[in-house]
TORBABA-50726 format. One record per residue (C-alpha): residue number from 1; chain; x, y, z. Coordinates in Angstrom, 3 decimals. Layout:
N
<drenke nr="NUM" kette="A" east="X" north="Y" up="Z"/>
...
***
This chain:
374
<drenke nr="1" kette="A" east="-3.887" north="-18.994" up="-16.213"/>
<drenke nr="2" kette="A" east="-1.985" north="-20.005" up="-13.113"/>
<drenke nr="3" kette="A" east="-0.931" north="-17.531" up="-10.458"/>
<drenke nr="4" kette="A" east="2.773" north="-16.773" up="-10.778"/>
<drenke nr="5" kette="A" east="5.434" north="-14.772" up="-8.950"/>
<drenke nr="6" kette="A" east="8.354" north="-12.917" up="-10.518"/>
<drenke nr="7" kette="A" east="11.163" north="-11.223" up="-8.610"/>
<drenke nr="8" kette="A" east="12.062" north="-7.938" up="-10.279"/>
<drenke nr="9" kette="A" east="14.864" north="-6.801" up="-7.964"/>
<drenke nr="10" kette="A" east="16.556" north="-7.600" up="-4.681"/>
<drenke nr="11" kette="A" east="18.516" north="-5.335" up="-2.328"/>
<drenke nr="12" kette="A" east="20.025" north="-7.283" up="0.548"/>
<drenke nr="13" kette="A" east="17.208" north="-9.592" up="1.563"/>
<drenke nr="14" kette="A" east="14.493" north="-7.087" up="0.540"/>
<drenke nr="15" kette="A" east="12.671" north="-8.156" up="-2.623"/>
<drenke nr="16" kette="A" east="10.497" north="-6.362" up="-5.167"/>
<drenke nr="17" kette="A" east="8.308" north="-8.440" up="-7.428"/>
<drenke nr="18" kette="A" east="4.904" north="-9.053" up="-8.929"/>
<drenke nr="19" kette="A" east="2.243" north="-11.692" up="-8.325"/>
<drenke nr="20" kette="A" east="0.279" north="-12.258" up="-11.537"/>
<drenke nr="21" kette="A" east="-3.329" north="-13.393" up="-11.180"/>
<drenke nr="22" kette="A" east="-6.262" north="-13.588" up="-13.604"/>
<drenke nr="23" kette="A" east="-7.810" north="-10.668" up="-11.726"/>
<drenke nr="24" kette="A" east="-4.768" north="-8.416" up="-11.964"/>
<drenke nr="25" kette="A" east="-1.207" north="-7.963" up="-10.818"/>
<drenke nr="26" kette="A" east="-0.089" north="-7.406" up="-7.239"/>
<drenke nr="27" kette="A" east="3.173" north="-5.519" up="-6.858"/>
<drenke nr="28" kette="A" east="5.273" north="-6.658" up="-3.908"/>
<drenke nr="29" kette="A" east="6.092" north="-5.835" up="-1.181"/>
<drenke nr="30" kette="A" east="2.308" north="-5.650" up="-0.792"/>
<drenke nr="31" kette="A" east="0.063" north="-4.684" up="2.090"/>
<drenke nr="32" kette="A" east="-3.411" north="-6.230" up="2.046"/>
<drenke nr="33" kette="A" east="-6.219" north="-4.271" up="3.750"/>
<drenke nr="34" kette="A" east="-8.380" north="-6.576" up="5.832"/>
<drenke nr="35" kette="A" east="-11.999" north="-6.976" up="4.742"/>
<drenke nr="36" kette="A" east="-12.975" north="-9.346" up="7.533"/>
<drenke nr="37" kette="A" east="-16.672" north="-9.785" up="6.790"/>
<drenke nr="38" kette="A" east="-16.665" north="-8.759" up="3.138"/>
<drenke nr="39" kette="A" east="-15.828" north="-5.095" up="3.689"/>
<drenke nr="40" kette="A" east="-12.884" north="-2.980" up="4.715"/>
<drenke nr="41" kette="A" east="-14.644" north="-1.142" up="7.530"/>
<drenke nr="42" kette="A" east="-15.492" north="2.475" up="6.741"/>
<drenke nr="43" kette="A" east="-14.422" north="2.230" up="3.076"/>
<drenke nr="44" kette="A" east="-16.097" north="1.688" up="-0.283"/>
<drenke nr="45" kette="A" east="-14.284" north="-0.820" up="-2.520"/>
<drenke nr="46" kette="A" east="-13.418" north="1.935" up="-4.974"/>
<drenke nr="47" kette="A" east="-11.941" north="3.971" up="-2.147"/>
<drenke nr="48" kette="A" east="-9.791" north="1.027" up="-1.080"/>
<drenke nr="49" kette="A" east="-8.498" north="0.727" up="-4.641"/>
<drenke nr="50" kette="A" east="-7.877" north="4.490" up="-4.744"/>
<drenke nr="51" kette="A" east="-5.414" north="4.147" up="-1.860"/>
<drenke nr="52" kette="A" east="-3.279" north="1.928" up="-4.107"/>
<drenke nr="53" kette="A" east="-4.357" north="-1.431" up="-2.698"/>
<drenke nr="54" kette="A" east="-4.335" north="-4.178" up="-5.332"/>
<drenke nr="55" kette="A" east="-5.491" north="-7.096" up="-3.151"/>
<drenke nr="56" kette="A" east="-7.643" north="-7.432" up="-0.035"/>
<drenke nr="57" kette="A" east="-8.077" north="-10.142" up="2.586"/>
<drenke nr="58" kette="A" east="-11.314" north="-11.903" up="3.504"/>
<drenke nr="59" kette="A" east="-11.888" north="-14.020" up="6.587"/>
<drenke nr="60" kette="A" east="-13.039" north="-17.630" up="6.314"/>
<drenke nr="61" kette="A" east="-14.194" north="-17.901" up="9.933"/>
<drenke nr="62" kette="A" east="-16.380" north="-14.784" up="9.887"/>
<drenke nr="63" kette="A" east="-17.831" north="-15.384" up="6.428"/>
<drenke nr="64" kette="A" east="-18.669" north="-19.030" up="7.140"/>
<drenke nr="65" kette="A" east="-20.668" north="-17.931" up="10.185"/>
<drenke nr="66" kette="A" east="-22.328" north="-14.945" up="8.544"/>
<drenke nr="67" kette="A" east="-23.676" north="-14.814" up="5.868"/>
<drenke nr="68" kette="A" east="-22.433" north="-18.353" up="5.105"/>
<drenke nr="69" kette="A" east="-20.136" north="-19.549" up="2.331"/>
<drenke nr="70" kette="A" east="-22.914" north="-21.350" up="0.480"/>
<drenke nr="71" kette="A" east="-24.975" north="-18.152" up="0.402"/>
<drenke nr="72" kette="A" east="-22.038" north="-16.126" up="-0.907"/>
<drenke nr="73" kette="A" east="-21.529" north="-18.741" up="-3.641"/>
<drenke nr="74" kette="A" east="-25.209" north="-18.579" up="-4.654"/>
<drenke nr="75" kette="A" east="-24.856" north="-14.805" up="-4.915"/>
<drenke nr="76" kette="A" east="-21.946" north="-15.026" up="-7.317"/>
<drenke nr="77" kette="A" east="-18.913" north="-15.368" up="-5.050"/>
<drenke nr="78" kette="A" east="-17.127" north="-12.967" up="-2.752"/>
<drenke nr="79" kette="A" east="-15.810" north="-10.684" up="-5.502"/>
<drenke nr="80" kette="A" east="-19.305" north="-9.918" up="-6.782"/>
<drenke nr="81" kette="A" east="-20.815" north="-9.961" up="-3.290"/>
<drenke nr="82" kette="A" east="-18.499" north="-7.238" up="-1.956"/>
<drenke nr="83" kette="A" east="-17.972" north="-5.499" up="-5.329"/>
<drenke nr="84" kette="A" east="-14.198" north="-5.923" up="-5.349"/>
<drenke nr="85" kette="A" east="-12.780" north="-6.701" up="-8.775"/>
<drenke nr="86" kette="A" east="-9.164" north="-7.349" up="-7.817"/>
<drenke nr="87" kette="A" east="-7.590" north="-10.420" up="-6.218"/>
<drenke nr="88" kette="A" east="-8.765" north="-11.631" up="-2.790"/>
<drenke nr="89" kette="A" east="-6.787" north="-13.723" up="-0.327"/>
<drenke nr="90" kette="A" east="-8.766" north="-15.616" up="2.297"/>
<drenke nr="91" kette="A" east="-7.250" north="-16.908" up="5.504"/>
<drenke nr="92" kette="A" east="-8.065" north="-20.417" up="6.676"/>
<drenke nr="93" kette="A" east="-10.036" north="-19.594" up="9.825"/>
<drenke nr="94" kette="A" east="-7.563" north="-21.296" up="12.141"/>
<drenke nr="95" kette="A" east="-6.417" north="-18.171" up="13.962"/>
<drenke nr="96" kette="A" east="-9.970" north="-16.950" up="14.611"/>
<drenke nr="97" kette="A" east="-11.014" north="-20.349" up="15.928"/>
<drenke nr="98" kette="A" east="-8.144" north="-20.069" up="18.401"/>
<drenke nr="99" kette="A" east="-8.762" north="-16.464" up="19.394"/>
<drenke nr="100" kette="A" east="-12.526" north="-15.934" up="19.115"/>
<drenke nr="101" kette="A" east="-14.468" north="-19.175" up="19.253"/>
<drenke nr="102" kette="A" east="-15.635" north="-20.733" up="22.494"/>
<drenke nr="103" kette="A" east="-15.603" north="-24.305" up="23.784"/>
<drenke nr="104" kette="A" east="-13.047" north="-25.550" up="21.256"/>
<drenke nr="105" kette="A" east="-12.271" north="-29.235" up="20.877"/>
<drenke nr="106" kette="A" east="-9.149" north="-30.044" up="18.894"/>
<drenke nr="107" kette="A" east="-8.603" north="-33.490" up="17.340"/>
<drenke nr="108" kette="A" east="-6.562" north="-34.888" up="14.478"/>
<drenke nr="109" kette="A" east="-9.628" north="-34.443" up="12.267"/>
<drenke nr="110" kette="A" east="-10.070" north="-30.733" up="12.944"/>
<drenke nr="111" kette="A" east="-11.669" north="-28.325" up="15.389"/>
<drenke nr="112" kette="A" east="-15.187" north="-28.351" up="16.796"/>
<drenke nr="113" kette="A" east="-16.224" north="-24.989" up="18.219"/>
<drenke nr="114" kette="A" east="-19.119" north="-22.743" up="19.049"/>
<drenke nr="115" kette="A" east="-19.758" north="-19.496" up="17.203"/>
<drenke nr="116" kette="A" east="-18.930" north="-16.283" up="19.032"/>
<drenke nr="117" kette="A" east="-22.071" north="-14.829" up="17.407"/>
<drenke nr="118" kette="A" east="-24.853" north="-17.170" up="18.510"/>
<drenke nr="119" kette="A" east="-23.222" north="-20.174" up="20.167"/>
<drenke nr="120" kette="A" east="-24.061" north="-22.519" up="17.287"/>
<drenke nr="121" kette="A" east="-21.823" north="-25.567" up="16.855"/>
<drenke nr="122" kette="A" east="-19.472" north="-25.866" up="13.877"/>
<drenke nr="123" kette="A" east="-16.700" north="-28.157" up="12.658"/>
<drenke nr="124" kette="A" east="-13.736" north="-26.818" up="10.728"/>
<drenke nr="125" kette="A" east="-11.316" north="-29.273" up="9.113"/>
<drenke nr="126" kette="A" east="-8.720" north="-28.824" up="6.374"/>
<drenke nr="127" kette="A" east="-11.231" north="-30.197" up="3.885"/>
<drenke nr="128" kette="A" east="-14.041" north="-27.897" up="5.048"/>
<drenke nr="129" kette="A" east="-11.731" north="-24.864" up="5.045"/>
<drenke nr="130" kette="A" east="-10.799" north="-25.616" up="1.420"/>
<drenke nr="131" kette="A" east="-14.474" north="-26.040" up="0.542"/>
<drenke nr="132" kette="A" east="-15.440" north="-22.727" up="2.159"/>
<drenke nr="133" kette="A" east="-12.658" north="-20.844" up="0.398"/>
<drenke nr="134" kette="A" east="-13.652" north="-22.455" up="-2.911"/>
<drenke nr="135" kette="A" east="-17.254" north="-21.354" up="-2.385"/>
<drenke nr="136" kette="A" east="-16.072" north="-17.827" up="-1.604"/>
<drenke nr="137" kette="A" east="-14.047" north="-17.889" up="-4.826"/>
<drenke nr="138" kette="A" east="-10.881" north="-16.387" up="-3.372"/>
<drenke nr="139" kette="A" east="-7.827" north="-16.149" up="-5.604"/>
<drenke nr="140" kette="A" east="-5.279" north="-17.069" up="-2.925"/>
<drenke nr="141" kette="A" east="-6.312" north="-19.762" up="-0.451"/>
<drenke nr="142" kette="A" east="-4.537" north="-20.452" up="2.845"/>
<drenke nr="143" kette="A" east="-4.127" north="-23.998" up="4.101"/>
<drenke nr="144" kette="A" east="-5.769" north="-24.829" up="7.431"/>
<drenke nr="145" kette="A" east="-3.398" north="-24.712" up="10.376"/>
<drenke nr="146" kette="A" east="-3.491" north="-24.831" up="14.149"/>
<drenke nr="147" kette="A" east="-2.442" north="-21.712" up="15.997"/>
<drenke nr="148" kette="A" east="-1.326" north="-22.552" up="19.540"/>
<drenke nr="149" kette="A" east="-2.086" north="-19.976" up="22.187"/>
<drenke nr="150" kette="A" east="1.055" north="-18.438" up="23.648"/>
<drenke nr="151" kette="A" east="2.880" north="-18.868" up="25.904"/>
<drenke nr="152" kette="A" east="3.378" north="-22.548" up="25.112"/>
<drenke nr="153" kette="A" east="6.130" north="-25.047" up="25.850"/>
<drenke nr="154" kette="A" east="8.564" north="-26.178" up="23.163"/>
<drenke nr="155" kette="A" east="6.864" north="-29.580" up="23.192"/>
<drenke nr="156" kette="A" east="3.444" north="-28.012" up="22.660"/>
<drenke nr="157" kette="A" east="4.749" north="-25.829" up="19.819"/>
<drenke nr="158" kette="A" east="6.401" north="-28.854" up="18.181"/>
<drenke nr="159" kette="A" east="3.253" north="-30.972" up="18.461"/>
<drenke nr="160" kette="A" east="1.146" north="-28.139" up="17.061"/>
<drenke nr="161" kette="A" east="3.552" north="-27.574" up="14.159"/>
<drenke nr="162" kette="A" east="3.498" north="-31.248" up="13.185"/>
<drenke nr="163" kette="A" east="-0.302" north="-31.298" up="13.307"/>
<drenke nr="164" kette="A" east="-0.351" north="-28.219" up="11.067"/>
<drenke nr="165" kette="A" east="1.933" north="-29.972" up="8.583"/>
<drenke nr="166" kette="A" east="-0.395" north="-32.976" up="8.446"/>
<drenke nr="167" kette="A" east="-3.283" north="-30.583" up="7.921"/>
<drenke nr="168" kette="A" east="-1.277" north="-28.811" up="5.198"/>
<drenke nr="169" kette="A" east="-1.012" north="-32.097" up="3.271"/>
<drenke nr="170" kette="A" east="-4.749" north="-32.653" up="3.625"/>
<drenke nr="171" kette="A" east="-5.415" north="-29.060" up="2.537"/>
<drenke nr="172" kette="A" east="-3.318" north="-29.575" up="-0.607"/>
<drenke nr="173" kette="A" east="-5.191" north="-32.763" up="-1.482"/>
<drenke nr="174" kette="A" east="-8.593" north="-31.157" up="-0.864"/>
<drenke nr="175" kette="A" east="-7.630" north="-28.025" up="-2.835"/>
<drenke nr="176" kette="A" east="-7.008" north="-30.119" up="-5.940"/>
<drenke nr="177" kette="A" east="-6.091" north="-28.632" up="-9.303"/>
<drenke nr="178" kette="A" east="-7.646" north="-25.166" up="-9.630"/>
<drenke nr="179" kette="A" east="-6.036" north="-23.104" up="-12.418"/>
<drenke nr="180" kette="A" east="-6.261" north="-19.400" up="-11.655"/>
<drenke nr="181" kette="A" east="-6.229" north="-19.998" up="-7.914"/>
<drenke nr="182" kette="A" east="-3.261" north="-20.438" up="-5.584"/>
<drenke nr="183" kette="A" east="-2.768" north="-22.336" up="-2.330"/>
<drenke nr="184" kette="A" east="-0.284" north="-21.069" up="0.258"/>
<drenke nr="185" kette="A" east="1.249" north="-23.217" up="2.990"/>
<drenke nr="186" kette="A" east="1.859" north="-21.820" up="6.476"/>
<drenke nr="187" kette="A" east="5.137" north="-22.310" up="8.326"/>
<drenke nr="188" kette="A" east="4.837" north="-22.786" up="12.076"/>
<drenke nr="189" kette="A" east="7.351" north="-23.586" up="14.810"/>
<drenke nr="190" kette="A" east="7.283" north="-20.699" up="17.254"/>
<drenke nr="191" kette="A" east="10.657" north="-19.070" up="17.902"/>
<drenke nr="192" kette="A" east="12.720" north="-22.266" up="17.530"/>
<drenke nr="193" kette="A" east="14.933" north="-22.387" up="14.397"/>
<drenke nr="194" kette="A" east="14.932" north="-26.180" up="14.242"/>
<drenke nr="195" kette="A" east="11.138" north="-26.361" up="14.288"/>
<drenke nr="196" kette="A" east="10.832" north="-23.589" up="11.696"/>
<drenke nr="197" kette="A" east="13.216" north="-25.452" up="9.410"/>
<drenke nr="198" kette="A" east="11.361" north="-28.734" up="9.892"/>
<drenke nr="199" kette="A" east="8.100" north="-26.986" up="9.063"/>
<drenke nr="200" kette="A" east="9.559" north="-25.384" up="5.936"/>
<drenke nr="201" kette="A" east="10.945" north="-28.710" up="4.719"/>
<drenke nr="202" kette="A" east="7.567" north="-30.392" up="5.207"/>
<drenke nr="203" kette="A" east="5.794" north="-27.624" up="3.293"/>
<drenke nr="204" kette="A" east="8.298" north="-27.711" up="0.418"/>
<drenke nr="205" kette="A" east="7.861" north="-31.457" up="0.124"/>
<drenke nr="206" kette="A" east="4.093" north="-30.979" up="-0.208"/>
<drenke nr="207" kette="A" east="4.563" north="-28.074" up="-2.633"/>
<drenke nr="208" kette="A" east="2.665" north="-24.773" up="-2.543"/>
<drenke nr="209" kette="A" east="2.223" north="-21.697" up="-4.735"/>
<drenke nr="210" kette="A" east="3.386" north="-19.447" up="-1.897"/>
<drenke nr="211" kette="A" east="4.422" north="-19.702" up="1.723"/>
<drenke nr="212" kette="A" east="3.368" north="-17.832" up="4.850"/>
<drenke nr="213" kette="A" east="5.267" north="-17.329" up="8.068"/>
<drenke nr="214" kette="A" east="2.607" north="-18.014" up="10.690"/>
<drenke nr="215" kette="A" east="2.578" north="-17.972" up="14.457"/>
<drenke nr="216" kette="A" east="4.012" north="-14.445" up="14.787"/>
<drenke nr="217" kette="A" east="2.386" north="-11.129" up="15.706"/>
<drenke nr="218" kette="A" east="0.619" north="-12.948" up="18.527"/>
<drenke nr="219" kette="A" east="2.161" north="-11.048" up="21.414"/>
<drenke nr="220" kette="A" east="5.787" north="-12.185" up="21.239"/>
<drenke nr="221" kette="A" east="7.101" north="-8.628" up="20.692"/>
<drenke nr="222" kette="A" east="8.999" north="-7.067" up="17.820"/>
<drenke nr="223" kette="A" east="12.450" north="-8.243" up="18.930"/>
<drenke nr="224" kette="A" east="11.360" north="-11.884" up="19.019"/>
<drenke nr="225" kette="A" east="9.478" north="-11.533" up="15.727"/>
<drenke nr="226" kette="A" east="12.490" north="-10.016" up="13.972"/>
<drenke nr="227" kette="A" east="14.631" north="-12.730" up="15.527"/>
<drenke nr="228" kette="A" east="12.549" north="-15.361" up="13.730"/>
<drenke nr="229" kette="A" east="12.440" north="-13.358" up="10.505"/>
<drenke nr="230" kette="A" east="16.227" north="-13.116" up="10.507"/>
<drenke nr="231" kette="A" east="16.310" north="-16.795" up="9.466"/>
<drenke nr="232" kette="A" east="12.820" north="-18.181" up="8.740"/>
<drenke nr="233" kette="A" east="12.243" north="-16.683" up="5.247"/>
<drenke nr="234" kette="A" east="15.556" north="-18.189" up="4.167"/>
<drenke nr="235" kette="A" east="14.114" north="-21.677" up="4.713"/>
<drenke nr="236" kette="A" east="11.455" north="-20.988" up="2.060"/>
<drenke nr="237" kette="A" east="11.784" north="-21.171" up="-1.749"/>
<drenke nr="238" kette="A" east="13.167" north="-17.992" up="-3.303"/>
<drenke nr="239" kette="A" east="10.874" north="-18.243" up="-6.331"/>
<drenke nr="240" kette="A" east="7.604" north="-18.095" up="-4.379"/>
<drenke nr="241" kette="A" east="5.983" north="-15.199" up="-2.478"/>
<drenke nr="242" kette="A" east="6.475" north="-15.042" up="1.289"/>
<drenke nr="243" kette="A" east="3.591" north="-13.798" up="3.409"/>
<drenke nr="244" kette="A" east="3.860" north="-12.613" up="7.021"/>
<drenke nr="245" kette="A" east="0.406" north="-12.947" up="8.544"/>
<drenke nr="246" kette="A" east="-1.122" north="-10.252" up="10.761"/>
<drenke nr="247" kette="A" east="1.625" north="-7.586" up="10.582"/>
<drenke nr="248" kette="A" east="1.522" north="-4.805" up="11.545"/>
<drenke nr="249" kette="A" east="2.803" north="-1.397" up="12.576"/>
<drenke nr="250" kette="A" east="4.792" north="0.536" up="9.969"/>
<drenke nr="251" kette="A" east="8.158" north="-0.222" up="11.567"/>
<drenke nr="252" kette="A" east="7.171" north="-3.906" up="11.793"/>
<drenke nr="253" kette="A" east="6.414" north="-3.895" up="8.075"/>
<drenke nr="254" kette="A" east="9.665" north="-2.186" up="7.116"/>
<drenke nr="255" kette="A" east="11.635" north="-4.611" up="9.272"/>
<drenke nr="256" kette="A" east="9.822" north="-7.578" up="7.725"/>
<drenke nr="257" kette="A" east="10.491" north="-6.428" up="4.154"/>
<drenke nr="258" kette="A" east="14.140" north="-5.893" up="5.096"/>
<drenke nr="259" kette="A" east="14.228" north="-9.568" up="6.093"/>
<drenke nr="260" kette="A" east="12.718" north="-10.933" up="2.875"/>
<drenke nr="261" kette="A" east="8.922" north="-10.762" up="3.326"/>
<drenke nr="262" kette="A" east="6.741" north="-9.953" up="0.289"/>
<drenke nr="263" kette="A" east="3.161" north="-9.746" up="1.626"/>
<drenke nr="264" kette="A" east="1.505" north="-8.558" up="4.840"/>
<drenke nr="265" kette="A" east="-1.951" north="-7.856" up="6.227"/>
<drenke nr="266" kette="A" east="-3.263" north="-6.214" up="9.379"/>
<drenke nr="267" kette="A" east="-6.439" north="-4.653" up="10.757"/>
<drenke nr="268" kette="A" east="-4.368" north="-1.875" up="12.345"/>
<drenke nr="269" kette="A" east="-4.860" north="0.906" up="9.733"/>
<drenke nr="270" kette="A" east="-8.649" north="0.595" up="9.741"/>
<drenke nr="271" kette="A" east="-9.011" north="-0.162" up="13.451"/>
<drenke nr="272" kette="A" east="-6.768" north="2.778" up="14.361"/>
<drenke nr="273" kette="A" east="-8.764" north="5.072" up="12.105"/>
<drenke nr="274" kette="A" east="-11.981" north="4.187" up="13.897"/>
<drenke nr="275" kette="A" east="-10.383" north="5.015" up="17.251"/>
<drenke nr="276" kette="A" east="-9.004" north="8.427" up="16.276"/>
<drenke nr="277" kette="A" east="-5.440" north="7.276" up="15.536"/>
<drenke nr="278" kette="A" east="-3.551" north="8.276" up="12.402"/>
<drenke nr="279" kette="A" east="-0.297" north="6.868" up="11.054"/>
<drenke nr="280" kette="A" east="1.987" north="9.419" up="9.379"/>
<drenke nr="281" kette="A" east="5.593" north="9.832" up="8.297"/>
<drenke nr="282" kette="A" east="6.203" north="11.314" up="11.749"/>
<drenke nr="283" kette="A" east="4.685" north="8.343" up="13.565"/>
<drenke nr="284" kette="A" east="1.312" north="7.962" up="15.252"/>
<drenke nr="285" kette="A" east="-0.955" north="10.975" up="15.824"/>
<drenke nr="286" kette="A" east="-3.846" north="10.871" up="18.284"/>
<drenke nr="287" kette="A" east="-6.645" north="13.097" up="16.950"/>
<drenke nr="288" kette="A" east="-8.525" north="12.721" up="20.236"/>
<drenke nr="289" kette="A" east="-6.066" north="15.035" up="21.960"/>
<drenke nr="290" kette="A" east="-7.263" north="18.568" up="22.750"/>
<drenke nr="291" kette="A" east="-4.114" north="20.057" up="21.180"/>
<drenke nr="292" kette="A" east="-5.752" north="19.585" up="17.766"/>
<drenke nr="293" kette="A" east="-9.015" north="21.423" up="18.588"/>
<drenke nr="294" kette="A" east="-7.885" north="24.775" up="17.105"/>
<drenke nr="295" kette="A" east="-5.327" north="23.518" up="14.600"/>
<drenke nr="296" kette="A" east="-6.167" north="24.551" up="11.002"/>
<drenke nr="297" kette="A" east="-3.280" north="22.548" up="9.518"/>
<drenke nr="298" kette="A" east="-3.755" north="19.242" up="7.710"/>
<drenke nr="299" kette="A" east="-2.905" north="15.986" up="9.389"/>
<drenke nr="300" kette="A" east="0.081" north="15.571" up="7.031"/>
<drenke nr="301" kette="A" east="1.017" north="18.340" up="4.614"/>
<drenke nr="302" kette="A" east="2.752" north="15.881" up="2.274"/>
<drenke nr="303" kette="A" east="-0.202" north="13.467" up="2.070"/>
<drenke nr="304" kette="A" east="-2.611" north="13.537" up="-0.899"/>
<drenke nr="305" kette="A" east="-5.447" north="11.553" up="0.715"/>
<drenke nr="306" kette="A" east="-8.917" north="13.180" up="1.093"/>
<drenke nr="307" kette="A" east="-8.500" north="13.613" up="4.861"/>
<drenke nr="308" kette="A" east="-5.337" north="15.665" up="4.377"/>
<drenke nr="309" kette="A" east="-6.393" north="17.490" up="1.203"/>
<drenke nr="310" kette="A" east="-9.764" north="18.690" up="2.404"/>
<drenke nr="311" kette="A" east="-9.882" north="18.797" up="6.188"/>
<drenke nr="312" kette="A" east="-8.002" north="20.282" up="9.112"/>
<drenke nr="313" kette="A" east="-6.810" north="18.607" up="12.276"/>
<drenke nr="314" kette="A" east="-9.411" north="20.710" up="14.093"/>
<drenke nr="315" kette="A" east="-12.189" north="19.213" up="11.969"/>
<drenke nr="316" kette="A" east="-10.937" north="15.650" up="12.373"/>
<drenke nr="317" kette="A" east="-10.728" north="16.203" up="16.132"/>
<drenke nr="318" kette="A" east="-14.251" north="17.662" up="16.182"/>
<drenke nr="319" kette="A" east="-15.972" north="14.895" up="14.201"/>
<drenke nr="320" kette="A" east="-14.229" north="12.200" up="16.208"/>
<drenke nr="321" kette="A" east="-15.200" north="13.762" up="19.533"/>
<drenke nr="322" kette="A" east="-18.757" north="14.215" up="18.193"/>
<drenke nr="323" kette="A" east="-19.052" north="10.537" up="17.271"/>
<drenke nr="324" kette="A" east="-19.573" north="11.262" up="13.577"/>
<drenke nr="325" kette="A" east="-19.028" north="8.371" up="11.161"/>
<drenke nr="326" kette="A" east="-16.980" north="10.554" up="8.840"/>
<drenke nr="327" kette="A" east="-14.167" north="10.614" up="11.400"/>
<drenke nr="328" kette="A" east="-13.489" north="6.885" up="11.071"/>
<drenke nr="329" kette="A" east="-14.012" north="7.033" up="7.314"/>
<drenke nr="330" kette="A" east="-11.485" north="9.817" up="6.744"/>
<drenke nr="331" kette="A" east="-8.884" north="8.493" up="9.156"/>
<drenke nr="332" kette="A" east="-9.166" north="4.965" up="7.759"/>
<drenke nr="333" kette="A" east="-8.702" north="6.321" up="4.237"/>
<drenke nr="334" kette="A" east="-5.655" north="8.271" up="5.412"/>
<drenke nr="335" kette="A" east="-4.124" north="5.279" up="7.189"/>
<drenke nr="336" kette="A" east="-4.617" north="2.931" up="4.245"/>
<drenke nr="337" kette="A" east="-3.227" north="5.585" up="1.891"/>
<drenke nr="338" kette="A" east="-0.166" north="5.962" up="4.129"/>
<drenke nr="339" kette="A" east="0.401" north="2.208" up="4.259"/>
<drenke nr="340" kette="A" east="0.212" north="1.930" up="0.472"/>
<drenke nr="341" kette="A" east="2.622" north="4.850" up="0.079"/>
<drenke nr="342" kette="A" east="4.945" north="3.043" up="2.472"/>
<drenke nr="343" kette="A" east="4.859" north="-0.080" up="0.292"/>
<drenke nr="344" kette="A" east="5.361" north="1.938" up="-2.905"/>
<drenke nr="345" kette="A" east="8.330" north="3.717" up="-1.346"/>
<drenke nr="346" kette="A" east="9.956" north="0.417" up="-0.420"/>
<drenke nr="347" kette="A" east="9.315" north="-1.064" up="-3.868"/>
<drenke nr="348" kette="A" east="10.950" north="1.951" up="-5.534"/>
<drenke nr="349" kette="A" east="13.905" north="1.872" up="-3.144"/>
<drenke nr="350" kette="A" east="14.526" north="-1.844" up="-3.751"/>
<drenke nr="351" kette="A" east="14.328" north="-1.364" up="-7.511"/>
<drenke nr="352" kette="A" east="16.852" north="1.502" up="-7.238"/>
<drenke nr="353" kette="A" east="19.173" north="-0.458" up="-4.958"/>
<drenke nr="354" kette="A" east="18.875" north="2.053" up="-2.117"/>
<drenke nr="355" kette="A" east="16.697" north="0.268" up="0.423"/>
<drenke nr="356" kette="A" east="19.199" north="0.868" up="3.248"/>
<drenke nr="357" kette="A" east="19.170" north="4.633" up="2.642"/>
<drenke nr="358" kette="A" east="15.371" north="4.635" up="2.381"/>
<drenke nr="359" kette="A" east="15.076" north="2.757" up="5.681"/>
<drenke nr="360" kette="A" east="17.367" north="5.275" up="7.415"/>
<drenke nr="361" kette="A" east="15.204" north="8.140" up="6.116"/>
<drenke nr="362" kette="A" east="12.056" north="6.362" up="7.298"/>
<drenke nr="363" kette="A" east="13.355" north="5.986" up="10.854"/>
<drenke nr="364" kette="A" east="14.779" north="9.549" up="10.905"/>
<drenke nr="365" kette="A" east="11.397" north="11.026" up="9.962"/>
<drenke nr="366" kette="A" east="9.632" north="9.043" up="12.675"/>
<drenke nr="367" kette="A" east="12.234" north="10.075" up="15.259"/>
<drenke nr="368" kette="A" east="11.395" north="13.738" up="14.678"/>
<drenke nr="369" kette="A" east="7.835" north="13.163" up="15.882"/>
<drenke nr="370" kette="A" east="4.671" north="15.118" up="15.093"/>
<drenke nr="371" kette="A" east="4.690" north="18.823" up="14.266"/>
<drenke nr="372" kette="A" east="4.684" north="21.043" up="17.379"/>
<drenke nr="373" kette="A" east="1.334" north="22.385" up="18.658"/>
<drenke nr="374" kette="A" east="0.381" north="25.887" up="17.616"/>
***
């Protein structure tokens, strides 16, 4: 079986569809929880699935350094290793090499770098990235690209984009023919329409199962990101899924879906949960604040997650301030549940042809803000 994508409905540029894989279907728009090192922090795999997530993301860079891709393969692959039965997408490692690794040396062949864990020397090339992701056994593989650090000149962005396109061709060749697995290309080009179009044309000529919009959510701000998304998805094939990497806050996600994006991932729901932050229909709530210390009400009365069904704001405030692990566990579960409800709400609205009305309701609820203190 090959991985396929079907569009079920479209409302404006917003699309609802399904990605079919041998390990199950993924309804789009889809948000992928990030399981960087083989786990979504603070969550059991069954708990992640209970939030509504149908696919998770694993990280090539982190897993190649620890425990090692060859070890994961010997132990049955990443699905068995982390006890996740659904589809897994793995990123290529390029972004982490740019943002985390030290003493990088970039050449046409690839990147030589030192591990942020122990300083050991490693080489990551398009061919090695494909090999690592094959050893991990991921269902959706990302081609290896170069992520230039911003700010960068137009010339630097153009040079980086063209290098990424050459690497994309090498990634496709190294990936080979793997039925049941998909390879996604990554569009680069910064905030320049001409470069984005050139990148898209190069990727389409190579041919991929899906296409990502890369090089965003790296500090350029929402206005600039939406500016690119106003045109960039339109350069990509309509019959393939479109993936916006590393996004984001709820209003970022809604704005991206409005502009034709089908898939997203971000560490924000889990990272926020571990730092006492909750995302709700009314916006962000900081459980660290003293105003919650005597509040017997749930975090969100409309939410059915365990944190809201069984615990008060006072309790969540207490366990966070006490340094108890359950605080991060409950708030992460809540955040991931909220994100999946957000995606389900958009899917239903697109199918019903009322995405514009749904979006207006979403922003109106957030504008009201959190419930007043007692």
